[in-house]
N, C-alpha and C positions, 0 to 999 in steps of 0.2 A: 539417387534423391537427392532432390533441390535443399539446399537449406536456407536458410529464412535470415536476411540479412538485420544483422541487430543497430540499428539508427542508432543515432546521439542523443542526449537531452538536449532540451531545448537551452536557448542561454539564460545566461544568468538574470533573474532581475525579473525572469518570467510569473507569472502569480498562478499559483497552482494550491490544490487540493491533496493529501495524501491518505494513506491508508497504512494498518500495522498487522501483526499478530504475534505476537510473542510467544515463546515454549522454551524450555530447559535445556534437557540432556536428550533427544530422541526426535524430535519433528522440527522444523526449518523456522529459522525466524526469518521475514523481510520488511521492506519500503517500498509499495506504490507512490506514485505521482501521478495528477491529472492535471492539464491547465486548461482553462476555461472555454480556451476554443475546442478538446474532447481529445488530447491527446496524453495517452497514459503511457508511463516508462518507470523504468527503472535505475532511480538516482546512485550515484558516482557520488565516492566520500577517499578521504585522505590523500599523501602524497601522489600514487600510482593511480587515483581514481578507480578504485573498485567495486563492484556490486554492491548497493545494501544491502544482499542477502547471506544470511550465518549458514553453516549448514555443521551441525554440531562435533560431528564428526572428524571436522578440519582444525576444529576449537579444543583439542584435549579432552571433547567427549560434552562441553557445557556452552550455552551460546555465551557470548563473551560480551557482558552487559555495556562495559565501560565503550566498546566499539560502537555498539547501537546508539549511543550516548551521544559519541562524536557524530556521526552520520547525522544524527536531527540537529546538532548542531550546526553542522555546515552546510546542511539543506535549508538553515533560518538562513542563515548570513547568503546565500546565494540566491534564494528564491524569497518571493513574497508568500509567505508560506499561510495560509487563510482558514483553513481547516483540518483536520486532522483524527480519521474517525480509529481508535485502537482499541485491538482486544486486549484486555486484560489477562484471556485467562483463564486457571479457577482459582480460588481462596485457598493456596497450598504454598507451597515454598516454591512453585513454578511462578507465581502472581506477579504482573506487572505495575499494579495498582499506584503502587510509590515512585516508581519509573514516569509514570502516563502523567502525574500530579507533580512531579518533580520537573518534567519538560515543557508542562502547561507555567510555571513559574517562574522558567526562564525565559520560556519564548513565547508566551503567551502576551494576554492574559484571554483564556477562554475560545485557545486552538485546539489544544489537543484535547478530547473528548472519550472517554471511557466508552464503548461502545460493542458489548460481550454479543457471542455470534453463538450463543449455547442458548438463544432463546428460537423458536423457532415463527413466534408471531413477528417477530422483529427480522430474523434473517429472510426469511421464506420470502418476501416483498422486493428484497433489495438483489437475491438470486435470479428471481423472475425478469425484475427490472434490468439488469447486468445481459442477460439472456437477449432479452427482446434490442436493447440498445447496440448488442455486439452483432446482432441478425439484419438490424437496418442502419446497420455504419453510423451510430449517433457518433462515436468515438471512434479513431485509431489508436492503436499499438507500435513500439517499439521495437517487438518481434525478441524479446528477450527470452533466450535460450531455457533457462530454466521456467520463467514463468509458462511459454509453452509447454516443455514438459510436464510440468504442474497440470496445469489445466488439460492438457492431452488423459491424464492419469485420475482426474475426476470424475466422479459417477453419483447419480443420482440414487438414494437411499429413500425410499417410501416410505413413508410416517403415517400419522394418523389422516384419514381424511384421504381427500386426491394430495394433500402435501410431500414435499419429501426434503431431505437437508442431503448437504454433499458428503462423500466420504471416499477413503482411498481403498481401493482392490485389494491391497495387501498392505503390511507395516512397513516394506520401505519403497513404494510407490506413494511419494509423495503428494500434497494437495495443497499444501500452505499459501505459495504466490497466486492459487486460484482465489482463496479467502482475501488474503492484500489486496488483488485488484478489482474484488465486492467492494470493500469496504472503501478503496479510493474512488471510486466511482459510484459510490452512495456519495460518499461526504462531498464531493464534484457538483452531484446533482443538486443535494440540498443547498451547497455555496452558491449555487446558478438560482434557484428558485427563493435564495434571502435577497438576489439581487446583487451579486457578484458585479464588484464596479470596475469602469474599464481601465486599463491600466495607462498611467499619466507616463509618456515619455522625459525624462528627465535627462538623456543624453545630450552635451554641453557639443556644439559644433562650433568649430574656430573656421573662421573668415580669412584666407590670404591674397 
């Protein structure tokens, strides 16, 4: 079976929008970014440049929130982060609302936007746009293997009327990076609609 190539992130300084879906001790947590030109990728961070994807089973059973903080700080330093839609989760001990507010205070203002995914009127149009734009090649992706696995796991669960939500076929088949990708694409689309500015080339050329 052919393995998809995992392409590298874009150069530092690239203008991006992002998506984030927080969890606590069961589902995964991750960050995805999309450029103005429509390249979606999983960012890397830290001295070993590990992917910004966290499986709680690999972190003593809980999502390492301090690692997520470090990842967003590095993303903000490396890229021109325009907008990030972040699902805070439920209003319980797993909630990420405080972290999202803190990120916006440190890296904003008005960059990190709470974007709950449990609202069908909000989420369904975002799912449909993602599906349509993916089918019509309005954006391309880096081939992140975790994201590819999660997208493959994703199922459409019917709800009232002809709408549907996204679900997983079993508790162990995660879909979190599917949701993160939808949020990143929605943030990128909204930033384009708001007039995403062209990047200014700040490269210094030295002639000898």
